[in-house]
N, C-alpha and C positions, 0 to 999 in steps of 0.2 A: 104413252109407252107402256107396254105390258110386261110385267115380270113373269118369268117362267116359274114352274113349280120348284126348281132348284133354288131360286132366289128366295122364295118364301121359306123354304126349309132352312136355309142358312140363317135367316133372321131368327127363326124359332129356336134353332140350336144355340145361337149366341145368347138368347134370352134365358134358355134353360140353364146354360152354363153359369150365367150371371146369378140366377136364383140359387143354384147349387153352391156357389162360392159364398153367397150371403148367408145361407143356412149353416154352412160349415163355420163361418166367422162367428155367428151367434152362438153356435154350439161350443166353440172354443172359449168364448167369453164365459158361458155358464160353467163349463168344466173348470176354468181358472178360478172362478168365484168359489166354487165348492172346495177346490183344493186349498184355496187361501183360508177358508173357514176351518178345514181340517187341520191345517198347519197351526193356526192360532190356538185351537183347542189342545193340540199336542204340546205346543209351547207352554201353555198354562199348566198342563199336567206335569211336564218335565220340571217346570219351575217349582211346583209344590213338592215333587219328589226330591229335588235338589235341596230345598229348604229343610225337609225332614232329615236328609242324609247329613247336611251340614250341622244341624243341631245334635244329631247322634254322635258325629265325629267330635264336636266340641265337648260333649259330655264325656266321651271316652278319654279325651286328652286331660281333662281336669279331675278325673276320678268319678266319684258318685257311686250309684248302685246299679247292679245289673239284675235282670229278671231270671230266675231259675225255672219257675213254672207258675201257672195260674189256674185256679179252680174257682168255680162260682156256685153258690147255693141257688136253689131253684124255688121260685114262687109259683103257686098253682092257680091263682085267680087274680089277675090274668097270668098266664104262663110266661115266664121269662126269668131273667137274672135278678136275683134279690141282692146278694152280697158278692163282691169280688174279693177273693183271697189271693193275693199276689205275693209269692215268696221271693224275696230279694236278698242279695248279699253285696258286700263291698267289692268294687271292681279291683282286679289284680293291679298292684302297684299304686293304688289310690291311698290317700290319707284317710284317717278316721273321719266318719261323717256323723254328725248329730242329726239323725233322721227326724227327730221330733221337731226340729226347726225348719224342716223342709216344707215347701208349699206344694200341696197336691191339688191339681186342677182336674175337675171332671167336666168333659164336654161331649155332647152329642148333637144331633140335628135340632134339638129343642132347648137344651139346658147347657148353661155355662156357669159352673160353681167352683169357687176356691174353698178348700177345706184346710183346717188346721188340726194339730195333734190333740188327742185326748188320751188320758190314762185310764179312762173308764170304758165306754163302749162307742162303737162307730154309730154315727147318726147323720142327719141331714147336713150338718156343717163340720163334722169331725171325722178323722180317720184314726185308726189304732195300729200299734206295732206290738206283736207278741212273739215269744219264743218259748214253746212248751209251757204255756200258761204264765210266763213271766213278762211283765211289761218292759219294753225296751225303748231306750232313747238314742243310744249311740252304737254304731258299728265300728269296731276297732280293727278287725282282721277279716280275711276272706273265708275263714272256716265257719263263721257264724252266719246262720240264715234266719231271717225274721219274716213273719207274715204281716203284710200290710193289708188291712181290711178297709174297704170302702162300701158303705151301705148304699148301693146304687138305687134301689127302690125308694129309699127315704130321701136321697138327694133329688131324684127326679120328682118325687111327689111334692116336696116342699116348693119346688120351682113351678110346678104345673097346676096342681089341683088340691094340695093339702093332704092328700092321702097317698099311701105307697103306690108307686108306678114303676113296676119292674121293666127292665129293658127287654122287649119282646123279640121273638125270632125275626131275623131280617134286619134288626137294628144294628147300629154301630156306634161305639163310643171310644173315647181316648182318655186315659188317665195319665197325666203328665206330672212327674215328680221332679221338682227343682230344688236342689240342695243349696245350703248357704254358700258353698264354694262356686256355685254357678253351673254345676253339672245338671244335665237334663236327661231324663229317661222317660220314654213314652211307651205306654202299654195299651194295646188295642183290644177291645172287647167286641166279638162278633158272634153273638148267639145264633146257632143254626141247629134246627132239629131238636130243640129242647122240649122235653115232655113233662107234663105236670106230675107224672108218677115218679120222676127222678127227685133225689135229694140234692145231688151234686152233678155238675156237668163241666166239661172243658169249655172254655170260653175265650 
């Protein structure tokens, strides 16, 4: 029995359709896998943001301190943030806070260091609180603002290599202030475009 040209063409067509369906099926599997990966990453990011938001909300409910502004001193070799000067005041409606009993935690991609209060100078393990040259321990009302100083270069240097290590351009760090009442305030440092000719910079 001899098949005509039309019969052969029909078989070829069916084969091509089958291959096309298989290719589409494989493509759908690949797209689904990529989409699943994206969703997992997004879920992780959203969880991190939700955690941060939850901590901030708890901090606001139980009082604590709020950040008014932040300025950083600049190191020239290498160029980066030397000290972080963070001006804070009591949150509205909050009770008095003994800030000298707060735990201040410095973290970045390389360093994780807890700091305690000093009535002298900020260093690799201590932070200070000042108001117009006066040492401060307690915030009793919202009208008073104090400067919290963290020696970023000293903290990083002690953890990394024993010498000062400023937080350089492109780096990111978080300073977390936890008061005895359980309030949490997070301050992020993100140096960008810092020049060695500067004495101070927004951070």
